[in-house]
N, C-alpha and C positions, 0 to 999 in steps of 0.2 A: 504494500500500500504506500502511496505517496503521502507526504506529510499533510497535504491538503485534505486527504480523505480519511485520515486516521480518526477513528472513533473508539473511545473506550467503552466497550460493551459491558453491561452489568452481568451479574451471575444469572439473572433471569434470562437475559438475552443469550447467554452462552448455552443455557439449558435448551432454549428453543432452537438454537442453531444446531445443537447436537441431535435433538429429536428429529428435525426435518432433514438432517443429513442422512438419516436412515432410509429416507425416501428419495435421496438424490435431489434435494429441493433447497437451493440457496434462497435466502430471504432478503426482501427490500427493507428499508427503514420502517415503513408503515406496517409491514407484515411482522416485524419484530415486536411492534406494539400490539397488533391484533392477536398474535400468538404468544403473548406474555403468559407464563404459567401462573397458576393460582397457589393457594395455601398448601396444596398437596406436595409442593416442591420444597417446602420449608425444612423438612427433616433430611433432605438430601444435601450432601456436600458437593457443590458444583466445582469441578476442576478448572484450572486455568488452562486454556488451550490457545494455539495459534490460529488465527483466522485471517482471511483476506477480503478485499473489497474491490469490485470492478463492475463497471457498467450498471451501477445502481444496486448491485447484489452483494450481500455478505455470504461468504462461503467458508466451510469448515476445513481448516488446515490446508493441505495441498490438493484441493479439489476444484480448482478454477475452471476446469473443463466442464463442470456441471452447470456453469452459468449459460454457456451456449447451448448445452443440452436442454436446459429448462426452457429457453426461448423457442427451440425447435419443437419441444413437446407442447408448448402452448398453441403453436400453429396446428399441430395434429389434433389437439383437443377442440379447437374452434370448429373444425369440420365435423367431429363426432357429436358436438353439442347440437348441431343442426339436425343430425339424424335423431337425436334424443327428443328434440322439439317436435319433429314430425310424428314420432311414436306417441308423444304426450297428447298431441291433437287428436289422435285416433282413440287413445284410451279414455279420454274424458267424455267420449260419446257414451261410455258405459255408465249408467247412473249410480252404480255401486262404488265407483272409483272416487275416493276422497282426495287423494294427493298422488302426484307422480313427481319423483325427484331424482336428480343425478347423484350418484354416490361414487366412492372410491377415488382413484387417481384422477379420473375425469373431472370430478367436482373441484379438484385443485388445479385444473388445467395442466396436468402433468402426465397425460396419457401417452404411451408409446404409439407409434404408427400402427403396430401390429395388434394393439389392444382392442377389446370389445367395448360395448357401451353399457356400463352398469347402471341399473335403475332400481328404485325402490317404489313400491306401491302401497298406499294405505287404503283399506276398503271399509265399507259400511259394516256395522255390527252383524255378525253371523253370515257374512257374504264372501268371505275370503276365497274359498275354493270355487265357488260359483263364478266369482269375478276373475279368478286366475284362468279358469277354463274358457270363459268368454274372451278374455284378453288374448290368449294364445290363438284361438280360432280367428279373431279379428285381424291379428297381425299376419297370420298365414293367408287370409283372404286378400289382404292388401299387398302381399308379396314382400313383407318385411322379413329380412333374414334374422332368424333366431338361433342363438348358440345352443347346440344340443349337448347332452351329456357325452363326454369323451371327445368332443370336437376340438381338434388341435388348431385348426385354422379359424381363429376367433375374430380376426380383423373386422371392425365396424358392425359386428353382429350384436343383436340386442340380448342382454342377459339381465333379466329381472330377478335378481338373487335375494331380494328382501321383500317379503309380503307381510303386512301387519294389519290385524283387525283394529279398528279405531278404539276399541275398548281395552286394548292391550299395548298401549304406546310406551309404557314405562320400561326402561331397560333393567334387566335383572341386576340385583345388588351385587351378586358374586362375579359380575363381569363389567365392573366400572373401573376404568383406569384411564391413563393419558391417551391411549390408542382409541378406545371406544368413544370417549368424550370428543376427541378430535374428529372421528368419523361422523358423529352426529352433527357437530358444529359446522362441518364443511359441506354438508349436502346443499344442493341447489334445487329448490322447488320450481318445477316447470308448470305445474297445474295444482291449484289449491282451492278446494271447495269448502266453504264454511269455516275458514280459518283453521284448517286441520294442521297446517304447518306450525302455527303458534301453539296449538294444543299439544303437539308433539314436543316442542321445546319446553313448554310448561311442565309436562310430565317428566322431563329429564333436566330439570333445573340444576341438578347435582353437577352437571358438566362445568358449571361456573367455578367449582372448586379446583378444576384442572386448567381450564382456559377461560378466565373471566371476561376477557375483552373480545372473544371470538365471535359472538353473535348477540344480537339485541333480542331480549325476551320480553314480550308484552304480557304482563300477568293477566290471566283470565280468572275472574272471580266466580263466574257461574258457568258450569258446563251444561250443555244442552241434554235433554232427555232422549234416550235412544228408543226408536220405534221397535216394538216387539214383533217378532216374526210369527206368521201364522203356520199352521201345520204343514201346508204345502211348501212354503218357503224353506222350512226346516228340513223337510225331506229332500228337496232339491239340493240343498247344501250338503246334506249327509251323503247323498249319492255322488255328488261331485268330489267330495273328499275321499270317499272309498275308492272311486274309480282312479283318481290320480295317485293315491297312495299305493294302490295295486300296481299301477304302471311303473312307479318309481321303486318298487320293492327290491329288485335286483341291482339297482343302480345307487342306492343310498349308502353313505358311509357315515360321516359325522354330522350330517345336516340336521337342523332343528325343524321338525315337522309335526305340527299339532293343529287343532281346530282354529287357533287364533294367530299363529305365527308360522312362517316358513322361511328359514334362513338357509340358503343354498351355498354354504361356504364349507367345503370339505376340510379345508385347512384353517385352523384357528390362528389367524395372524396376530390376534391380541396377545397371546402368551409369548409368541416368538418375538414380536416387536418390543414388548416390555422387558423380556429377558436380555435382549441386545442393548436396550436403553440403559438398564441398571448396571451393565458392565462398566460404564463410564463413571459411575458414582460409588464404586466399591472402595 
């Protein structure tokens, strides 16, 4: 760094720089503020590290090459975001869809050219599996490429790997950490019906303990009452669930699949990321 660009980063800045380095993601000055860690970092002894600064980005140690890499990945991501928007416009036609959002590396505009398009869908109460079935049929009807199980060629294919019933928006207490908090805070809602996005953030207000500046949460004082399903609607949902569960039977590994949630992540990145992160603070 030249003397003109020397900035003394705080221990919080260093923590954020280390965390995002795990994702090959240099940070701008504004991003250092946005991704300033919360009180959960207080017990950690943040090490002193060497860092660089170029073209508006701070980077960890000798990883200057990641600056140009991040710029390239942003270009890749902008193209994929357009695909996600097209899918969102289709899915919102289904009345049971409450929210469609971009997740994963794409939501940080850090997707590789070969990456798929990760999405999250929130559905009406008791309609998750009916909605999922209708969504898949609709995307097939419109010729949208969907990533299949075991598909190695994933480029630009749609992967809706998170499905959540609107009554089950709260993240499990045993899986709250810097990684899951970041994943929630970074999502980009493309379609939002009845302030479902803010409901989701309200139910996961705990993320502020990890990344307090990452997202603005408007407190919701009163939650709407959910419409009860009649016997026909319940049976349709059960049949949809049983059919899809049977179809996935031989393909399931560690996925979370129940009546209110479907997380199609065979690898738990949360544990892996936090394990690598803590190595810097031993």
